[in-house]
C-alpha positions in Angstrom: 55.7 73.5 -7.1 52.8 75.0 -8.9 50.6 72.7 -11.1 49.0 74.1 -14.2 45.2 74.2 -14.3 43.2 72.9 -17.2 42.3 75.6 -19.7 39.0 76.1 -21.6 39.4 77.7 -24.9 36.2 79.3 -26.2 35.9 82.4 -24.0 39.5 83.1 -23.3 40.7 82.8 -26.9 38.2 85.4 -28.1 38.9 88.2 -25.6 42.6 89.1 -25.9 43.6 90.1 -29.4 45.6 87.7 -31.4 48.9 88.5 -33.2 48.1 89.7 -36.7 51.4 88.1 -38.0 50.4 84.5 -38.1 53.9 83.6 -39.3 55.7 84.9 -36.2 57.4 82.2 -34.1 55.2 83.3 -31.2 52.2 82.1 -33.2 53.7 79.2 -35.0 55.2 77.7 -31.9 51.8 77.6 -30.3 52.9 79.7 -27.3 50.3 82.4 -28.1 47.6 79.8 -27.9 49.1 78.5 -24.6 49.2 82.0 -23.1 45.6 82.6 -24.1 44.4 79.3 -22.6 43.7 77.6 -25.9 45.9 74.5 -25.2 43.8 72.0 -23.2 45.5 70.1 -20.4 45.7 66.4 -21.2 43.8 64.1 -18.8 47.1 62.5 -17.9 50.5 64.0 -18.5 53.0 61.2 -18.6 56.2 63.3 -18.5 57.0 66.2 -16.1 60.0 68.5 -16.0 60.7 70.5 -12.9 62.1 74.0 -12.5 63.6 75.0 -9.1 64.9 78.1 -7.6 68.7 78.1 -7.4 71.3 80.6 -6.2 71.2 82.4 -9.6 67.5 82.1 -10.1 65.3 79.5 -11.8 67.1 76.3 -13.0 66.1 73.0 -14.5 66.1 70.2 -11.9 69.1 67.9 -12.6 68.6 64.6 -14.3 68.3 62.1 -11.5 70.2 59.5 -13.6 73.0 61.5 -15.3 75.1 59.8 -18.0 77.5 60.5 -20.8 77.7 59.0 -24.3 80.8 58.4 -26.4 80.8 58.9 -30.2 83.4 56.7 -31.9 84.6 54.8 -34.9 83.0 56.5 -37.9 83.0 53.6 -40.4 81.9 53.6 -44.0 79.1 51.1 -44.6 77.2 50.0 -47.7 73.7 48.7 -48.5 71.9 47.5 -51.5 74.9 45.5 -52.6 77.2 48.5 -52.5 75.0 50.9 -54.4 74.5 53.2 -51.4 77.2 54.2 -48.9 77.0 55.9 -45.6 79.0 56.6 -42.4 78.0 54.7 -39.2 78.9 56.0 -35.7 79.3 53.9 -32.6 77.5 55.4 -29.6 78.0 54.0 -26.1 75.9 55.5 -23.3 77.5 55.1 -19.9 74.2 54.1 -18.2 73.9 50.9 -20.2 77.5 50.5 -21.6 76.2 48.8 -24.7 76.9 50.3 -28.1 74.4 51.2 -30.8 75.3 52.3 -34.4 73.6 55.3 -35.9 73.9 57.1 -39.3 73.8 60.9 -39.7 70.2 60.6 -41.0 69.3 59.1 -37.6 70.8 62.1 -35.8 68.9 64.3 -38.2 65.6 62.6 -37.4 66.3 63.1 -33.7 67.2 66.7 -34.2 63.9 67.4 -35.9 62.0 65.7 -33.1 63.8 67.9 -30.6 63.0 71.1 -32.5 59.3 70.0 -32.8 58.9 69.3 -29.1 61.1 71.7 -27.1 59.7 75.1 -27.8 61.7 77.1 -25.2 64.9 75.1 -25.2 68.0 76.0 -27.3 68.6 72.7 -29.1 72.2 72.4 -30.3 72.6 72.4 -34.1 74.0 69.3 -35.8 77.2 69.6 -37.7 76.5 70.8 -41.3 75.5 68.5 -44.1 77.7 68.1 -47.1 76.7 66.7 -50.5 80.2 66.1 -51.9 83.3 64.8 -50.2 81.2 63.1 -47.5 83.7 60.2 -47.3 86.9 62.3 -47.3 88.9 61.6 -44.1 89.2 65.2 -43.0 85.4 65.8 -43.3 84.6 62.5 -41.5 87.0 63.5 -38.6 85.6 67.0 -38.4 82.0 65.7 -38.2 82.9 63.2 -35.6 84.5 65.8 -33.4 81.5 68.0 -33.7 79.1 65.2 -33.0 81.1 64.5 -29.8 80.4 68.1 -28.7 76.8 67.9 -29.7 76.4 64.7 -27.7 78.1 66.3 -24.6 75.6 69.2 -24.7 72.6 66.8 -25.1 73.6 64.5 -22.2 74.4 67.5 -20.0 71.0 69.1 -20.5 68.6 68.2 -17.6 65.6 68.2 -19.9 66.9 67.0 -23.3 68.8 64.1 -21.7 65.6 62.7 -20.2 63.6 62.9 -23.4 62.2 59.5 -24.3 63.0 59.9 -28.0 66.7 60.6 -27.1 66.8 57.6 -24.8 65.3 55.5 -27.6 68.0 56.8 -30.0 70.8 55.9 -27.7 69.6 52.5 -26.4 67.5 50.7 -28.9 69.3 47.9 -30.7 66.4 46.0 -32.2 65.4 47.1 -35.7 61.7 46.4 -35.2 61.6 48.2 -31.8 63.6 51.0 -33.4 60.8 51.6 -35.9 58.1 51.4 -33.3 59.9 53.8 -31.0 60.3 56.3 -33.9 56.6 56.2 -34.7 55.8 56.7 -31.0 58.1 59.8 -30.9 56.5 61.1 -34.1 53.0 60.7 -32.5 54.0 62.4 -29.3 51.3 64.9 -28.3 53.3 66.8 -25.7 55.1 68.9 -28.3 55.3 72.6 -29.0 52.8 74.5 -26.8 51.7 71.3 -25.2 55.3 70.7 -23.9 54.7 73.8 -21.7 52.0 71.8 -19.9 54.7 69.3 -18.7 56.6 72.1 -16.8 56.2 72.3 -13.0 57.3 75.7 -11.8 58.3 77.1 -8.3 55.7 78.9 -6.2 58.0 81.8 -5.5 56.7 85.1 -6.7 58.6 86.8 -9.5 57.8 90.3 -10.6 57.2 90.2 -14.3 59.0 93.5 -14.8 62.1 92.0 -13.1 61.8 89.0 -15.4 61.5 91.2 -18.5 64.6 93.2 -17.4 66.5 90.0 -16.9 65.5 88.7 -20.3 66.5 92.1 -21.9 70.0 91.8 -20.2 70.4 88.3 -21.6 69.3 89.4 -25.0 72.0 92.1 -25.1 74.5 89.7 -23.8 73.7 86.9 -26.3 73.9 89.4 -29.2 77.3 90.6 -28.1 78.5 87.1 -27.5 77.2 86.1 -31.0 79.2 88.9 -32.5 82.4 88.1 -30.6 82.1 84.3 -31.4 81.7 85.2 -35.1 84.8 87.5 -34.9 86.9 84.8 -33.2 85.7 82.2 -35.7 86.8 84.4 -38.6 90.2 85.2 -37.0 90.8 81.5 -36.2 89.7 80.3 -39.6 92.1 82.8 -41.3 94.9 81.6 -39.0 94.2 78.0 -40.1 94.6 79.1 -43.7 97.9 80.9 -42.8 99.3 77.9 -41.0 98.7 75.7 -44.0 99.6 78.3 -46.6 101.5 81.5 -45.7 103.4 80.3 -42.6 104.6 77.0 -44.2 105.6 78.9 -47.4 107.6 81.6 -45.6 109.5 79.0 -43.5 110.2 77.0 -46.6 111.5 80.1 -48.3 113.7 80.8 -45.3 115.0 77.2 -45.3 115.7 77.3 -49.0 117.6 80.6 -48.6 119.8 79.0 -45.9 120.4 76.0 -48.2 121.5 78.4 -50.9 124.0 80.0 -48.6 125.4 76.6 -47.7 125.7 75.6 -51.4 127.5 78.8 -52.2 130.0 78.2 -49.5 131.0 74.9 -51.3 132.0 76.9 -54.4 135.6 77.6 -53.4 136.9 74.3 -51.7 140.1 75.6 -50.2 138.2 78.0 -48.0 135.2 75.7 -47.5 134.3 74.6 -44.0 132.3 71.4 -44.2 131.2 71.7 -40.6 129.8 75.2 -41.1 128.3 74.3 -44.4 126.6 71.3 -43.0 125.3 73.3 -40.0 123.8 76.0 -42.2 122.3 73.3 -44.5 120.8 71.6 -41.5 119.4 74.9 -40.3 117.6 75.3 -43.7 116.1 71.8 -43.4 115.1 72.6 -39.8 113.1 75.6 -40.9 111.5 73.5 -43.6 110.5 71.1 -40.9 109.2 73.9 -38.7 107.1 75.1 -41.7 105.5 71.6 -41.9 104.9 71.7 -38.1 103.0 74.9 -38.5 100.9 73.4 -41.3 99.9 70.5 -39.2 99.4 72.3 -35.9 95.7 73.5 -36.4 94.6 69.8 -36.0 95.9 70.0 -32.4 94.4 73.4 -31.3 92.6 75.7 -33.8 90.3 72.9 -35.1 89.1 72.2 -31.5 88.5 75.9 -30.9 86.5 76.2 -34.1 84.4 73.2 -33.1 83.3 74.8 -29.9 82.7 78.1 -31.5 80.5 76.4 -34.1 78.4 74.7 -31.4 77.9 78.1 -29.7 77.0 79.9 -32.9 74.2 77.4 -33.3 73.0 77.7 -29.7 73.1 81.5 -29.8 71.2 81.7 -33.1 68.3 79.9 -31.3 67.8 82.6 -28.6 66.2 85.4 -30.6 63.2 83.3 -31.4 63.0 81.9 -27.8 63.2 85.4 -26.4 60.5 86.5 -28.9 58.2 84.0 -27.3 58.7 85.6 -23.9 58.2 89.1 -25.3 55.0 88.0 -26.9 53.8 86.5 -23.6 54.7 89.8 -21.8 52.7 91.7 -24.3 49.6 89.5 -23.7 49.9 90.0 -20.0 50.0 93.7 -20.3 47.1 93.7 -22.7 45.0 91.5 -20.5 45.7 93.6 -17.4 44.7 96.8 -19.3 41.5 95.1 -20.4 40.8 94.0 -16.9 41.4 97.5 -15.5 38.9 98.8 -18.1 36.3 96.2 -17.1 36.5 94.4 -20.4 37.9 91.1 -19.0 37.4 89.2 -15.8 40.3 89.5 -13.4 40.4 85.7 -13.1 41.0 85.5 -16.8 43.8 88.1 -16.7 45.3 86.2 -13.7 45.2 83.0 -15.8 47.2 84.7 -18.6 49.7 86.0 -16.1 50.1 82.6 -14.6 50.8 80.9 -17.9 53.2 83.7 -18.7 55.1 82.8 -15.5 55.5 79.3 -16.9 57.2 80.6 -20.1 59.3 83.1 -18.0 60.5 80.4 -15.6 61.4 78.1 -18.5 63.3 80.8 -20.4 65.3 81.8 -17.2 66.1 78.1 -16.5 67.4 77.8 -20.1 69.4 81.0 -19.7 70.9 79.7 -16.5 71.9 76.4 -18.1 73.4 78.2 -21.0 75.7 80.2 -18.7 76.6 77.1 -16.7 77.7 75.3 -19.9 79.4 78.4 -21.4 81.7 78.7 -18.4 82.7 75.0 -18.5 83.1 74.8 -22.3 85.1 78.0 -22.7 87.3 77.2 -19.8 88.1 73.8 -21.4 88.5 75.4 -24.9 91.0 78.0 -23.7 92.9 75.6 -21.5 93.2 73.1 -24.4 94.3 75.8 -26.8 97.0 77.2 -24.5 98.3 73.7 -23.6 98.6 72.7 -27.2 100.3 76.0 -28.1 102.9 75.5 -25.3 103.6 71.9 -26.5 103.9 73.2 -30.1 106.4 75.9 -29.3 108.4 73.6 -27.1 108.7 71.2 -30.1 109.8 74.1 -32.3 112.3 75.2 -29.6 113.7 71.7 -29.4 114.3 71.7 -33.2 116.1 75.0 -33.0 118.2 74.1 -30.0 119.3 70.9 -31.6 120.4 72.9 -34.7 122.1 75.5 -32.7 124.4 72.9 -31.0 125.8 72.1 -34.5 127.7 75.5 -34.4 129.2 75.0 -30.9 132.5 73.3 -32.0 133.2 74.9 -35.3 
């Protein structure tokens, strides 16, 4: 593994031109300063994250102490003698098997720490905030489901799962220690560009043009996936509305029409067949029941699909900025090499910029690799769950219809 050298700032920062757009994420994130050598190496780096070469390229070294964490029992709590209400979630990490209780605002605090620290990592978005209806049962259940997915992504990430602030969030039960740990996380110096100093990369040579081509391919893929995830989200959301509205209504109308037939058959008693009338009436009630089954079904399948799609919409929305960091780094390498060729920069300095660009490149490729690994697992699970629930649903509908059909057998 390649250790990063300490970087002096005065000379290097002044040779290669800086980005004129000081509001670009390349500048704001501090990655430009890192590439140009303006981020000094701390005398002692307490945390290190390793990137290794795997079968599909660079990958994060796995967390040596993997764990999972459940999110359960959303419970309404009050403070200030009932003036303020909030929802508390029970979190139980498998590595300590001792629960802690956290509010959404604690998740929000952690999320902002993660964004501040991990420049080149796609941090999963939290479920959306909601000002009104926060204590409605459907909203509480939806947020809990999405926090479960958020937590699964966090604990499965080799870097995010090891972050001290995340471990503090999951494990600290003492109020005083909680506040001290929060302050420690907020004073963390290894954030943004400095986080890149914690990365230990492989010594294997990678041609920067090959890396750029790989990043371009992922950029095109992520854009297409983002579009298709949005398309499926829109279709699934519309289907949820139809289940609760149109489908239920149409089956109710059909059921009412069958009931009307049954009632009309009662009108002339000498020719009335009670068995047939009852069978047709029961058929009408069956279709009303089927309509209610359709209305309830999204809770078993489409909601879970939409939860996964929402998580991936957030992850994919992070990548344009992360890719922009790599593009900015590539541009600085090309500029420095051109200046070196023209004799306007020492080759050692150009090599330093190239070396630091390698760090950003390895990190982005490791993150791309992790994204694909999770994508395959998550979408396999999503599709299997949806299809299983669909099969169960239509089997239940079939059972209702078969039961009704048997009423006509002995007429």
